[in-house]
C-alpha atoms as an extended CHARMM CRD file, in Angstrom:
* protein
*
       304  EXT
         1         1  MET       CA            109.0780000000      131.4390000000      106.9300000000  PROA      1               0.0000000000
         2         2  PHE       CA            106.6460000000      129.6780000000      104.5970000000  PROA      2               0.0000000000
         3         3  GLN       CA            106.8830000000      132.5140000000      102.1040000000  PROA      3               0.0000000000
         4         4  THR       CA            105.3830000000      133.2840000000       98.7310000000  PROA      4               0.0000000000
         5         5  SER       CA            107.9900000000      133.6220000000       95.9980000000  PROA      5               0.0000000000
         6         6  PHE       CA            108.1050000000      134.1340000000       92.2670000000  PROA      6               0.0000000000
         7         7  GLY       CA            109.9880000000      131.1080000000       90.9880000000  PROA      7               0.0000000000
         8         8  ILE       CA            113.1890000000      131.8570000000       89.1280000000  PROA      8               0.0000000000
         9         9  PHE       CA            112.5640000000      135.6020000000       89.6230000000  PROA      9               0.0000000000
        10        10  SER       CA            112.9770000000      135.5120000000       93.4040000000  PROA      10              0.0000000000
        11        11  CYS       CA            115.9000000000      133.1740000000       94.0530000000  PROA      11              0.0000000000
        12        12  LYS       CA            118.1720000000      134.0530000000       96.9690000000  PROA      12              0.0000000000
        13        13  ASN       CA            121.6320000000      133.5850000000       95.4480000000  PROA      13              0.0000000000
        14        14  ILE       CA            123.3820000000      132.2390000000       92.3680000000  PROA      14              0.0000000000
        15        15  TYR       CA            123.2980000000      128.6600000000       93.6690000000  PROA      15              0.0000000000
        16        16  ASN       CA            119.6180000000      128.8290000000       94.4850000000  PROA      16              0.0000000000
        17        17  CYS       CA            118.9950000000      130.4620000000       91.0870000000  PROA      17              0.0000000000
        18        18  SER       CA            120.8430000000      127.6560000000       89.3190000000  PROA      18              0.0000000000
        19        19  GLU       CA            118.9420000000      125.0190000000       91.2910000000  PROA      19              0.0000000000
        20        20  THR       CA            115.5790000000      126.6430000000       90.5280000000  PROA      20              0.0000000000
        21        21  PHE       CA            116.4490000000      127.0950000000       86.8440000000  PROA      21              0.0000000000
        22        22  ILE       CA            117.4370000000      123.4100000000       86.4490000000  PROA      22              0.0000000000
        23        23  LEU       CA            114.2710000000      122.2070000000       88.1640000000  PROA      23              0.0000000000
        24        24  ALA       CA            112.0970000000      124.6610000000       86.2220000000  PROA      24              0.0000000000
        25        25  ALA       CA            113.6140000000      123.5370000000       82.9160000000  PROA      25              0.0000000000
        26        26  LEU       CA            113.1890000000      119.8440000000       83.7310000000  PROA      26              0.0000000000
        27        27  SER       CA            109.5990000000      120.4050000000       84.9010000000  PROA      27              0.0000000000
        28        28  LEU       CA            108.7230000000      122.3840000000       81.7790000000  PROA      28              0.0000000000
        29        29  ILE       CA            110.2530000000      119.7620000000       79.4620000000  PROA      29              0.0000000000
        30        30  THR       CA            108.3420000000      117.0610000000       81.3390000000  PROA      30              0.0000000000
        31        31  LEU       CA            105.0960000000      119.0150000000       80.9710000000  PROA      31              0.0000000000
        32        32  ILE       CA            105.6290000000      119.5020000000       77.2310000000  PROA      32              0.0000000000
        33        33  LEU       CA            106.3040000000      115.7820000000       76.7910000000  PROA      33              0.0000000000
        34        34  PHE       CA            103.1360000000      114.9430000000       78.7220000000  PROA      34              0.0000000000
        35        35  ILE       CA            101.0360000000      117.3430000000       76.6520000000  PROA      35              0.0000000000
        36        36  ARG       CA            102.3420000000      115.9020000000       73.3700000000  PROA      36              0.0000000000
        37        37  ALA       CA            101.7400000000      112.3730000000       74.6100000000  PROA      37              0.0000000000
        38        38  TYR       CA             98.2830000000      113.2010000000       75.9550000000  PROA      38              0.0000000000
        39        39  ILE       CA             97.1380000000      114.4600000000       72.5430000000  PROA      39              0.0000000000
        40        40  LEU       CA             97.7840000000      110.9740000000       71.1560000000  PROA      40              0.0000000000
        41        41  ILE       CA             96.6590000000      109.0500000000       74.2360000000  PROA      41              0.0000000000
        42        42  ARG       CA             93.2360000000      110.6860000000       74.4110000000  PROA      42              0.0000000000
        43        43  LYS       CA             92.4650000000      109.2460000000       70.9820000000  PROA      43              0.0000000000
        44        44  ASP       CA             93.9560000000      105.8310000000       71.7940000000  PROA      44              0.0000000000
        45        45  GLN       CA             92.3380000000      104.1010000000       68.8210000000  PROA      45              0.0000000000
        46        46  ALA       CA             94.4320000000      101.0260000000       69.5030000000  PROA      46              0.0000000000
        47        47  GLN       CA             92.9750000000      100.6740000000       73.0360000000  PROA      47              0.0000000000
        48        48  ILE       CA             96.4260000000      100.4980000000       74.5800000000  PROA      48              0.0000000000
        49        49  LEU       CA             95.3590000000      102.1050000000       77.8640000000  PROA      49              0.0000000000
        50        50  ASP       CA             92.2880000000      101.4850000000       79.9870000000  PROA      50              0.0000000000
        51        51  SER       CA             90.4480000000      104.0950000000       82.0620000000  PROA      51              0.0000000000
        52        52  THR       CA             92.6890000000      103.6980000000       85.1250000000  PROA      52              0.0000000000
        53        53  ASP       CA             95.8460000000      104.0710000000       83.0110000000  PROA      53              0.0000000000
        54        54  LYS       CA             94.4610000000      107.3050000000       81.5810000000  PROA      54              0.0000000000
        55        55  ILE       CA             93.5420000000      108.6060000000       85.0460000000  PROA      55              0.0000000000
        56        56  ILE       CA             97.0950000000      107.9720000000       86.2560000000  PROA      56              0.0000000000
        57        57  PHE       CA             98.5680000000      109.6490000000       83.1790000000  PROA      57              0.0000000000
        58        58  SER       CA             96.2200000000      112.6420000000       83.5300000000  PROA      58              0.0000000000
        59        59  LEU       CA             97.0940000000      113.0980000000       87.2150000000  PROA      59              0.0000000000
        60        60  ALA       CA            100.7930000000      112.9670000000       86.3730000000  PROA      60              0.0000000000
        61        61  SER       CA            100.2150000000      115.5800000000       83.6450000000  PROA      61              0.0000000000
        62        62  VAL       CA             98.4540000000      117.9380000000       86.0730000000  PROA      62              0.0000000000
        63        63  HSD       CA            101.2000000000      117.3500000000       88.6090000000  PROA      63              0.0000000000
        64        64  SER       CA            103.8330000000      118.3160000000       86.0110000000  PROA      64              0.0000000000
        65        65  GLY       CA            101.8530000000      121.4680000000       85.2630000000  PROA      65              0.0000000000
        66        66  PHE       CA            101.7930000000      122.4870000000       88.9340000000  PROA      66              0.0000000000
        67        67  LEU       CA            105.5280000000      121.8560000000       89.2480000000  PROA      67              0.0000000000
        68        68  SER       CA            106.3320000000      123.8960000000       86.1470000000  PROA      68              0.0000000000
        69        69  PHE       CA            104.2150000000      126.7960000000       87.3760000000  PROA      69              0.0000000000
        70        70  THR       CA            105.7130000000      126.8350000000       90.8870000000  PROA      70              0.0000000000
        71        71  PHE       CA            109.3410000000      126.4980000000       89.7890000000  PROA      71              0.0000000000
        72        72  LEU       CA            108.9860000000      129.0140000000       86.9630000000  PROA      72              0.0000000000
        73        73  LEU       CA            106.5830000000      131.6880000000       88.1320000000  PROA      73              0.0000000000
        74        74  TYR       CA            104.8830000000      131.4640000000       91.5040000000  PROA      74              0.0000000000
        75        75  THR       CA            105.2730000000      129.4890000000       94.7240000000  PROA      75              0.0000000000
        76        76  ASN       CA            103.0140000000      129.7350000000       97.7410000000  PROA      76              0.0000000000
        77        77  PRO       CA            101.7130000000      127.3520000000      100.4280000000  PROA      77              0.0000000000
        78        78  PHE       CA             98.5510000000      126.5410000000       98.4530000000  PROA      78              0.0000000000
        79        79  PHE       CA            100.5340000000      125.2000000000       95.4990000000  PROA      79              0.0000000000
        80        80  ILE       CA            103.0120000000      123.3580000000       97.7250000000  PROA      80              0.0000000000
        81        81  TYR       CA            100.1830000000      121.5710000000       99.5390000000  PROA      81              0.0000000000
        82        82  SER       CA             98.3870000000      120.9000000000       96.2510000000  PROA      82              0.0000000000
        83        83  ILE       CA            101.5080000000      119.2730000000       94.7880000000  PROA      83              0.0000000000
        84        84  ARG       CA            101.8370000000      117.1320000000       97.9160000000  PROA      84              0.0000000000
        85        85  GLY       CA             98.1600000000      116.2170000000       97.6600000000  PROA      85              0.0000000000
        86        86  LEU       CA             98.4830000000      115.2330000000       93.9960000000  PROA      86              0.0000000000
        87        87  ASN       CA            101.4980000000      113.0990000000       94.9000000000  PROA      87              0.0000000000
        88        88  LEU       CA             99.3980000000      111.2750000000       97.4830000000  PROA      88              0.0000000000
        89        89  ILE       CA             96.4790000000      110.7630000000       95.1090000000  PROA      89              0.0000000000
        90        90  LEU       CA             98.8250000000      109.2910000000       92.5050000000  PROA      90              0.0000000000
        91        91  ASP       CA            100.3470000000      106.9920000000       95.1320000000  PROA      91              0.0000000000
        92        92  ILE       CA             96.8780000000      105.8560000000       96.2530000000  PROA      92              0.0000000000
        93        93  VAL       CA             95.6560000000      105.0810000000       92.7380000000  PROA      93              0.0000000000
        94        94  ILE       CA             98.8540000000      103.2270000000       91.8140000000  PROA      94              0.0000000000
        95        95  CYS       CA             98.8260000000      101.3090000000       95.1050000000  PROA      95              0.0000000000
        96        96  SER       CA             95.2020000000      100.3380000000       94.4050000000  PROA      96              0.0000000000
        97        97  VAL       CA             96.0610000000       99.1490000000       90.8870000000  PROA      97              0.0000000000
        98        98  VAL       CA             98.9130000000       96.9370000000       92.1130000000  PROA      98              0.0000000000
        99        99  ALA       CA             96.7570000000       95.6350000000       94.9780000000  PROA      99              0.0000000000
       100       100  TYR       CA             94.1030000000       94.6160000000       92.4190000000  PROA      100             0.0000000000
       101       101  MET       CA             96.7830000000       92.7080000000       90.5540000000  PROA      101             0.0000000000
       102       102  TYR       CA             97.8940000000       90.9210000000       93.7120000000  PROA      102             0.0000000000
       103       103  PHE       CA             94.7150000000       90.1120000000       95.6180000000  PROA      103             0.0000000000
       104       104  SER       CA             91.9520000000       87.8000000000       94.4200000000  PROA      104             0.0000000000
       105       105  ARG       CA             88.5440000000       89.1730000000       93.4530000000  PROA      105             0.0000000000
       106       106  GLU       CA             87.0820000000       88.3330000000       96.8660000000  PROA      106             0.0000000000
       107       107  VAL       CA             89.3230000000       90.9900000000       98.4300000000  PROA      107             0.0000000000
       108       108  HSD       CA             88.7510000000       93.7060000000       95.8370000000  PROA      108             0.0000000000
       109       109  SER       CA             85.8380000000       95.2460000000       97.7630000000  PROA      109             0.0000000000
       110       110  ARG       CA             88.1710000000       95.7610000000      100.7380000000  PROA      110             0.0000000000
       111       111  VAL       CA             90.7650000000       97.3330000000       98.4510000000  PROA      111             0.0000000000
       112       112  ASP       CA             88.0630000000       99.7340000000       97.2250000000  PROA      112             0.0000000000
       113       113  LYS       CA             87.1470000000      100.7250000000      100.7930000000  PROA      113             0.0000000000
       114       114  CYS       CA             90.7690000000      101.2820000000      101.7630000000  PROA      114             0.0000000000
       115       115  THR       CA             91.2870000000      103.3510000000       98.6150000000  PROA      115             0.0000000000
       116       116  TRP       CA             88.3410000000      105.6270000000       99.4100000000  PROA      116             0.0000000000
       117       117  ILE       CA             89.4650000000      106.0050000000      103.0330000000  PROA      117             0.0000000000
       118       118  ALA       CA             92.9660000000      106.9890000000      101.8800000000  PROA      118             0.0000000000
       119       119  LEU       CA             91.5300000000      109.4840000000       99.3680000000  PROA      119             0.0000000000
       120       120  LEU       CA             89.3040000000      110.9820000000      102.0820000000  PROA      120             0.0000000000
       121       121  TRP       CA             92.2970000000      111.3210000000      104.4230000000  PROA      121             0.0000000000
       122       122  THR       CA             94.2730000000      113.0270000000      101.6460000000  PROA      122             0.0000000000
       123       123  PHE       CA             91.4570000000      115.4700000000      100.9630000000  PROA      123             0.0000000000
       124       124  LEU       CA             91.0560000000      116.2790000000      104.6720000000  PROA      124             0.0000000000
       125       125  LEU       CA             94.8120000000      116.7440000000      105.1220000000  PROA      125             0.0000000000
       126       126  TRP       CA             95.0030000000      118.9860000000      102.0470000000  PROA      126             0.0000000000
       127       127  GLY       CA             91.9300000000      120.9730000000      103.1420000000  PROA      127             0.0000000000
       128       128  TYR       CA             93.2570000000      121.4810000000      106.6620000000  PROA      128             0.0000000000
       129       129  SER       CA             96.6710000000      122.5290000000      105.3260000000  PROA      129             0.0000000000
       130       130  VAL       CA             95.1920000000      125.0210000000      102.8680000000  PROA      130             0.0000000000
       131       131  MET       CA             92.8810000000      126.5570000000      105.5060000000  PROA      131             0.0000000000
       132       132  ASP       CA             95.8480000000      126.7380000000      107.8690000000  PROA      132             0.0000000000
       133       133  VAL       CA             97.8810000000      128.7890000000      105.3680000000  PROA      133             0.0000000000
       134       134  GLY       CA             97.4160000000      132.0450000000      107.3040000000  PROA      134             0.0000000000
       135       135  ILE       CA             98.9520000000      130.5180000000      110.4210000000  PROA      135             0.0000000000
       136       136  SER       CA            101.5470000000      128.5320000000      108.4680000000  PROA      136             0.0000000000
       137       137  SER       CA            102.8640000000      131.6680000000      106.8000000000  PROA      137             0.0000000000
       138       138  LEU       CA            103.9000000000      132.9260000000      110.2340000000  PROA      138             0.0000000000
       139       139  GLN       CA            105.7880000000      129.7600000000      111.1380000000  PROA      139             0.0000000000
       140       140  ASN       CA            109.1230000000      128.1960000000      110.3730000000  PROA      140             0.0000000000
       141       141  GLU       CA            108.4510000000      126.0340000000      107.3250000000  PROA      141             0.0000000000
       142       142  CYS       CA            110.4770000000      123.1180000000      108.6890000000  PROA      142             0.0000000000
       143       143  SER       CA            108.3650000000      122.9830000000      111.8730000000  PROA      143             0.0000000000
       144       144  LEU       CA            105.0340000000      122.3390000000      110.1010000000  PROA      144             0.0000000000
       145       145  MET       CA            103.5780000000      118.9950000000      111.1590000000  PROA      145             0.0000000000
       146       146  ASN       CA            101.1830000000      118.7970000000      108.2010000000  PROA      146             0.0000000000
       147       147  ILE       CA            104.1570000000      118.7240000000      105.8030000000  PROA      147             0.0000000000
       148       148  LEU       CA            105.4580000000      115.7500000000      107.7710000000  PROA      148             0.0000000000
       149       149  LEU       CA            102.0170000000      114.0880000000      107.6990000000  PROA      149             0.0000000000
       150       150  PHE       CA            102.0210000000      114.1780000000      103.8960000000  PROA      150             0.0000000000
       151       151  SER       CA            105.3980000000      112.4130000000      103.8960000000  PROA      151             0.0000000000
       152       152  ILE       CA            104.3770000000      109.8370000000      106.5140000000  PROA      152             0.0000000000
       153       153  THR       CA            101.2140000000      108.9830000000      104.5710000000  PROA      153             0.0000000000
       154       154  ALA       CA            103.1580000000      108.6520000000      101.3030000000  PROA      154             0.0000000000
       155       155  SER       CA            105.7430000000      106.4110000000      102.9850000000  PROA      155             0.0000000000
       156       156  ALA       CA            103.0240000000      104.1560000000      104.4470000000  PROA      156             0.0000000000
       157       157  LEU       CA            101.5100000000      103.8090000000      100.9720000000  PROA      157             0.0000000000
       158       158  SER       CA            104.9370000000      103.0300000000       99.4940000000  PROA      158             0.0000000000
       159       159  CYS       CA            105.3940000000      100.1890000000      102.0070000000  PROA      159             0.0000000000
       160       160  ILE       CA            102.0170000000       98.6970000000      101.0440000000  PROA      160             0.0000000000
       161       161  LEU       CA            102.8770000000       99.1450000000       97.3690000000  PROA      161             0.0000000000
       162       162  LEU       CA            106.2290000000       97.4320000000       97.8650000000  PROA      162             0.0000000000
       163       163  LEU       CA            104.6180000000       94.4040000000       99.5370000000  PROA      163             0.0000000000
       164       164  CYS       CA            101.8930000000       94.0720000000       96.8990000000  PROA      164             0.0000000000
       165       165  GLY       CA            104.3690000000       94.6420000000       94.0700000000  PROA      165             0.0000000000
       166       166  TYR       CA            106.7800000000       92.0370000000       95.3900000000  PROA      166             0.0000000000
       167       167  GLY       CA            103.9620000000       89.5340000000       95.8690000000  PROA      167             0.0000000000
       168       168  SER       CA            102.5620000000       90.1720000000       92.3930000000  PROA      168             0.0000000000
       169       169  VAL       CA            105.9300000000       89.7170000000       90.6800000000  PROA      169             0.0000000000
       170       170  LYS       CA            106.5280000000       86.5340000000       92.6750000000  PROA      170             0.0000000000
       171       171  ILE       CA            103.1790000000       85.0800000000       91.5610000000  PROA      171             0.0000000000
       172       172  ILE       CA            103.7250000000       86.1030000000       87.9300000000  PROA      172             0.0000000000
       173       173  ASN       CA            107.1160000000       84.3740000000       87.9980000000  PROA      173             0.0000000000
       174       174  GLU       CA            105.4080000000       81.2540000000       89.3040000000  PROA      174             0.0000000000
       175       175  VAL       CA            102.7530000000       81.4310000000       86.5510000000  PROA      175             0.0000000000
       176       176  GLU       CA            105.4850000000       81.8120000000       83.9330000000  PROA      176             0.0000000000
       177       177  ARG       CA            107.3590000000       78.8510000000       85.3740000000  PROA      177             0.0000000000
       178       178  ARG       CA            104.2550000000       76.6510000000       85.2520000000  PROA      178             0.0000000000
       179       179  GLN       CA            103.3900000000       77.7810000000       81.7490000000  PROA      179             0.0000000000
       180       180  SER       CA            106.8700000000       76.8340000000       80.5210000000  PROA      180             0.0000000000
       181       181  THR       CA            106.0760000000       73.2050000000       81.3990000000  PROA      181             0.0000000000
       182       182  TYR       CA            102.8050000000       73.0990000000       79.4230000000  PROA      182             0.0000000000
       183       183  SER       CA            102.3060000000       71.3820000000       76.1140000000  PROA      183             0.0000000000
       184       184  THR       CA            104.5830000000       72.5200000000       73.2790000000  PROA      184             0.0000000000
       185       185  GLU       CA            102.3420000000       71.3120000000       70.4650000000  PROA      185             0.0000000000
       186       186  GLU       CA            102.4650000000       73.5560000000       67.4110000000  PROA      186             0.0000000000
       187       187  GLU       CA             98.9130000000       74.9190000000       67.7380000000  PROA      187             0.0000000000
       188       188  HSD       CA             99.6720000000       75.8550000000       71.3570000000  PROA      188             0.0000000000
       189       189  ASN       CA            102.8750000000       77.7600000000       70.6980000000  PROA      189             0.0000000000
       190       190  LEU       CA            101.3910000000       81.0910000000       69.5580000000  PROA      190             0.0000000000
       191       191  TRP       CA             99.0210000000       81.1370000000       72.5260000000  PROA      191             0.0000000000
       192       192  GLN       CA            101.9270000000       80.5210000000       74.8950000000  PROA      192             0.0000000000
       193       193  ILE       CA            104.0590000000       83.2200000000       73.2880000000  PROA      193             0.0000000000
       194       194  ARG       CA            101.3380000000       85.8390000000       73.6660000000  PROA      194             0.0000000000
       195       195  ARG       CA            100.6900000000       84.7720000000       77.2370000000  PROA      195             0.0000000000
       196       196  PHE       CA            104.3850000000       85.0990000000       78.1300000000  PROA      196             0.0000000000
       197       197  GLN       CA            104.4900000000       88.5390000000       76.4790000000  PROA      197             0.0000000000
       198       198  GLU       CA            101.5280000000       89.7460000000       78.5290000000  PROA      198             0.0000000000
       199       199  LEU       CA            102.9720000000       88.4100000000       81.7680000000  PROA      199             0.0000000000
       200       200  SER       CA            106.2970000000       90.0660000000       80.9800000000  PROA      200             0.0000000000
       201       201  GLU       CA            104.4890000000       93.3480000000       80.2590000000  PROA      201             0.0000000000
       202       202  ARG       CA            102.6460000000       93.1750000000       83.5700000000  PROA      202             0.0000000000
       203       203  LYS       CA            105.8690000000       92.4190000000       85.4490000000  PROA      203             0.0000000000
       204       204  ILE       CA            107.6100000000       95.4450000000       83.9120000000  PROA      204             0.0000000000
       205       205  GLN       CA            104.6210000000       97.5940000000       84.8060000000  PROA      205             0.0000000000
       206       206  ILE       CA            104.5510000000       96.4550000000       88.4350000000  PROA      206             0.0000000000
       207       207  ILE       CA            108.3100000000       96.7940000000       88.9090000000  PROA      207             0.0000000000
       208       208  THR       CA            108.3830000000      100.2840000000       87.3740000000  PROA      208             0.0000000000
       209       209  LEU       CA            105.4250000000      101.6140000000       89.3710000000  PROA      209             0.0000000000
       210       210  THR       CA            106.6850000000      100.0450000000       92.5850000000  PROA      210             0.0000000000
       211       211  ALA       CA            110.2470000000      101.3120000000       92.1670000000  PROA      211             0.0000000000
       212       212  VAL       CA            109.5510000000      104.9670000000       91.3360000000  PROA      212             0.0000000000
       213       213  ASN       CA            106.7060000000      105.2840000000       93.8500000000  PROA      213             0.0000000000
       214       214  THR       CA            108.8100000000      103.7940000000       96.6310000000  PROA      214             0.0000000000
       215       215  ILE       CA            112.0060000000      105.7710000000       96.0060000000  PROA      215             0.0000000000
       216       216  ALA       CA            110.1870000000      109.1290000000       95.8990000000  PROA      216             0.0000000000
       217       217  PRO       CA            108.2410000000      108.8980000000       99.2130000000  PROA      217             0.0000000000
       218       218  LEU       CA            111.1890000000      107.4090000000      101.1170000000  PROA      218             0.0000000000
       219       219  THR       CA            113.4900000000      110.1900000000       99.8920000000  PROA      219             0.0000000000
       220       220  GLU       CA            110.8550000000      112.7500000000      100.7940000000  PROA      220             0.0000000000
       221       221  ILE       CA            110.2760000000      111.5260000000      104.3520000000  PROA      221             0.0000000000
       222       222  ILE       CA            114.0140000000      111.2870000000      105.0920000000  PROA      222             0.0000000000
       223       223  TRP       CA            114.4660000000      114.8800000000      103.9710000000  PROA      223             0.0000000000
       224       224  ASP       CA            111.3460000000      116.1560000000      105.7590000000  PROA      224             0.0000000000
       225       225  VAL       CA            112.2870000000      114.4180000000      109.0180000000  PROA      225             0.0000000000
       226       226  LYS       CA            115.7950000000      115.8960000000      108.7960000000  PROA      226             0.0000000000
       227       227  LYS       CA            114.3200000000      119.3690000000      108.3420000000  PROA      227             0.0000000000
       228       228  TYR       CA            111.7630000000      118.8420000000      111.1190000000  PROA      228             0.0000000000
       229       229  ASN       CA            114.4810000000      117.7900000000      113.5740000000  PROA      229             0.0000000000
       230       230  GLN       CA            116.5970000000      120.8660000000      112.7900000000  PROA      230             0.0000000000
       231       231  ASN       CA            113.9760000000      123.6070000000      112.8420000000  PROA      231             0.0000000000
       232       232  SER       CA            114.9850000000      125.6350000000      115.8710000000  PROA      232             0.0000000000
       233       233  THR       CA            115.6380000000      128.7850000000      113.8210000000  PROA      233             0.0000000000
       234       234  VAL       CA            114.5980000000      130.1590000000      110.4510000000  PROA      234             0.0000000000
       235       235  GLU       CA            118.2750000000      130.3260000000      109.4440000000  PROA      235             0.0000000000
       236       236  GLU       CA            118.7540000000      126.5910000000      110.0810000000  PROA      236             0.0000000000
       237       237  CYS       CA            115.6290000000      125.8220000000      108.0840000000  PROA      237             0.0000000000
       238       238  ASP       CA            116.8410000000      127.9960000000      105.2020000000  PROA      238             0.0000000000
       239       239  SER       CA            120.1400000000      126.1030000000      105.1620000000  PROA      239             0.0000000000
       240       240  LEU       CA            118.1550000000      122.9060000000      104.4890000000  PROA      240             0.0000000000
       241       241  THR       CA            115.8870000000      124.5280000000      101.9270000000  PROA      241             0.0000000000
       242       242  PHE       CA            118.0070000000      126.8920000000       99.8250000000  PROA      242             0.0000000000
       243       243  ALA       CA            121.3720000000      126.0190000000       98.2710000000  PROA      243             0.0000000000
       244       244  HSD       CA            124.3330000000      128.0960000000       99.4440000000  PROA      244             0.0000000000
       245       245  ASN       CA            127.1450000000      126.3510000000       97.5640000000  PROA      245             0.0000000000
       246       246  THR       CA            127.7140000000      124.0700000000       94.5870000000  PROA      246             0.0000000000
       247       247  GLN       CA            127.5100000000      120.8590000000       96.6060000000  PROA      247             0.0000000000
       248       248  GLU       CA            124.2000000000      121.8220000000       98.1820000000  PROA      248             0.0000000000
       249       249  MET       CA            122.8640000000      122.8490000000       94.7910000000  PROA      249             0.0000000000
       250       250  PHE       CA            123.4650000000      119.4000000000       93.2910000000  PROA      250             0.0000000000
       251       251  ILE       CA            122.1600000000      117.6470000000       96.4200000000  PROA      251             0.0000000000
       252       252  PHE       CA            118.9270000000      119.6790000000       96.4280000000  PROA      252             0.0000000000
       253       253  VAL       CA            118.4170000000      119.1660000000       92.6850000000  PROA      253             0.0000000000
       254       254  ILE       CA            118.8180000000      115.3940000000       93.0160000000  PROA      254             0.0000000000
       255       255  ILE       CA            116.5090000000      115.2270000000       96.0500000000  PROA      255             0.0000000000
       256       256  LYS       CA            113.7840000000      117.2630000000       94.3610000000  PROA      256             0.0000000000
       257       257  ILE       CA            114.0860000000      115.2470000000       91.1480000000  PROA      257             0.0000000000
       258       258  LEU       CA            113.6310000000      112.0300000000       93.1450000000  PROA      258             0.0000000000
       259       259  CYS       CA            110.7290000000      113.4510000000       95.1530000000  PROA      259             0.0000000000
       260       260  TYR       CA            108.7990000000      115.3150000000       92.4580000000  PROA      260             0.0000000000
       261       261  LEU       CA            109.8690000000      114.2970000000       88.9550000000  PROA      261             0.0000000000
       262       262  LEU       CA            110.8550000000      110.6250000000       89.1520000000  PROA      262             0.0000000000
       263       263  PRO       CA            107.2700000000      109.2880000000       89.5440000000  PROA      263             0.0000000000
       264       264  SER       CA            106.1010000000      111.3540000000       86.5560000000  PROA      264             0.0000000000
       265       265  TRP       CA            109.0130000000      110.1200000000       84.4480000000  PROA      265             0.0000000000
       266       266  GLY       CA            108.1820000000      106.5260000000       85.3680000000  PROA      266             0.0000000000
       267       267  ILE       CA            104.5310000000      107.0130000000       84.3840000000  PROA      267             0.0000000000
       268       268  TYR       CA            105.4900000000      108.7010000000       81.1030000000  PROA      268             0.0000000000
       269       269  TYR       CA            107.8820000000      105.8690000000       80.2440000000  PROA      269             0.0000000000
       270       270  LEU       CA            105.4280000000      103.1430000000       81.1960000000  PROA      270             0.0000000000
       271       271  TYR       CA            102.2000000000      104.4330000000       79.6920000000  PROA      271             0.0000000000
       272       272  TYR       CA            103.4400000000      106.3090000000       76.6610000000  PROA      272             0.0000000000
       273       273  TYR       CA            107.1000000000      105.9040000000       75.6990000000  PROA      273             0.0000000000
       274       274  ARG       CA            107.1620000000      102.0960000000       75.6980000000  PROA      274             0.0000000000
       275       275  ASN       CA            104.0110000000      101.9910000000       73.5350000000  PROA      275             0.0000000000
       276       276  ARG       CA            104.5170000000      105.1530000000       71.4790000000  PROA      276             0.0000000000
       277       277  GLU       CA            104.5180000000      103.3220000000       68.1360000000  PROA      277             0.0000000000
       278       278  HSD       CA            101.0660000000      101.8620000000       68.8360000000  PROA      278             0.0000000000
       279       279  PHE       CA             99.4310000000      105.2430000000       69.4350000000  PROA      279             0.0000000000
       280       280  ARG       CA             99.8430000000      106.1550000000       65.7700000000  PROA      280             0.0000000000
       281       281  PRO       CA             96.6000000000      106.0720000000       63.7160000000  PROA      281             0.0000000000
       282       282  THR       CA             98.1320000000      103.5330000000       61.3180000000  PROA      282             0.0000000000
       283       283  GLN       CA             98.4220000000      101.1140000000       64.2380000000  PROA      283             0.0000000000
       284       284  ALA       CA             94.7750000000      101.4470000000       65.2960000000  PROA      284             0.0000000000
       285       285  ASN       CA             94.0900000000       97.7570000000       64.7830000000  PROA      285             0.0000000000
       286       286  PHE       CA             96.6450000000       96.8090000000       67.4260000000  PROA      286             0.0000000000
       287       287  ASN       CA             95.2160000000       95.4900000000       70.7100000000  PROA      287             0.0000000000
       288       288  ARG       CA             97.1250000000       93.8110000000       73.4780000000  PROA      288             0.0000000000
       289       289  HSD       CA             94.1000000000       91.8030000000       74.7230000000  PROA      289             0.0000000000
       290       290  LEU       CA             95.0270000000       92.3760000000       78.3230000000  PROA      290             0.0000000000
       291       291  ASN       CA             92.0900000000       90.4700000000       79.7930000000  PROA      291             0.0000000000
       292       292  ASP       CA             92.1590000000       87.0930000000       78.0420000000  PROA      292             0.0000000000
       293       293  PHE       CA             93.9530000000       85.0800000000       80.7370000000  PROA      293             0.0000000000
       294       294  ASP       CA             92.1850000000       82.0540000000       82.2000000000  PROA      294             0.0000000000
       295       295  GLU       CA             94.5240000000       81.4320000000       85.1340000000  PROA      295             0.0000000000
       296       296  LEU       CA             92.9560000000       81.1190000000       88.5680000000  PROA      296             0.0000000000
       297       297  ARG       CA             94.8190000000       84.2640000000       89.6900000000  PROA      297             0.0000000000
       298       298  SER       CA             94.5260000000       86.1130000000       86.3690000000  PROA      298             0.0000000000
       299       299  ASP       CA             92.5020000000       88.8700000000       88.0270000000  PROA      299             0.0000000000
       300       300  MET       CA             95.5690000000       89.9160000000       90.0110000000  PROA      300             0.0000000000
       301       301  ILE       CA             97.3710000000       90.9170000000       86.8020000000  PROA      301             0.0000000000
       302       302  GLU       CA             94.4860000000       92.8230000000       85.2260000000  PROA      302             0.0000000000
       303       303  LEU       CA             94.3350000000       96.5700000000       85.5720000000  PROA      303             0.0000000000
       304       304  VAL       CA             91.1550000000       98.0250000000       87.0150000000  PROA      304             0.0000000000
């Protein structure tokens, strides 16, 4: 049954309690780290992040808050669907950012349209799922098609993200290779060094976003498909949802970390941890000048 529960206060057995406690602790620590980072990021006197970066970080913060609340205190279908919806929105925004880096400006209008269509689909899927809660609560959780639709949509986005990410990294490598053959006159050296640093930064960003937001959806759909194919009874569904021994406990913890926490950790590392020194007020004069490339394809490595 798709039941309401009260986090760590309604676990089924010692293994399920341990699993829930570990996930609740990790979610709460993640939320605290995001809150501390957000206090500094919202000032951002050094202009480290642009508006899209801050949107991604804010969505990840809200997502961490939902996870902490559900694992600690209260779980019901509304929160489960909302977490899935937030996951999809994050995937869409990140996929859009990487697509902007990859495609030329002539294609950006199409990327915008696809982004809005994907967001509309996410909203409709979330709205239908939430309105269907009364019926869902009477069903075997593993048999719900809308849960599977969330996973299928996320996996489709991860495939697009993987293609755009791979293409972007390939082009950046080519730009770096060409730049290494340019003039090495003394007055040109500092300009080259900064250019290489920016390209390297962009490559790290693309690889990180692509990796964490591909691993999570693929893990999620494999697990959801497995549950959907073995949903004949509530008992069988429970065996794939609640840990009943030590091995299952560790497996479920790892799966849920990959599905729910890994993307947030990647975003925290990328947008705050790697640049934490530059968010200090004493570093307010620091600026990475992200938009001063004059390459023909420079627009593909600029964030929106």
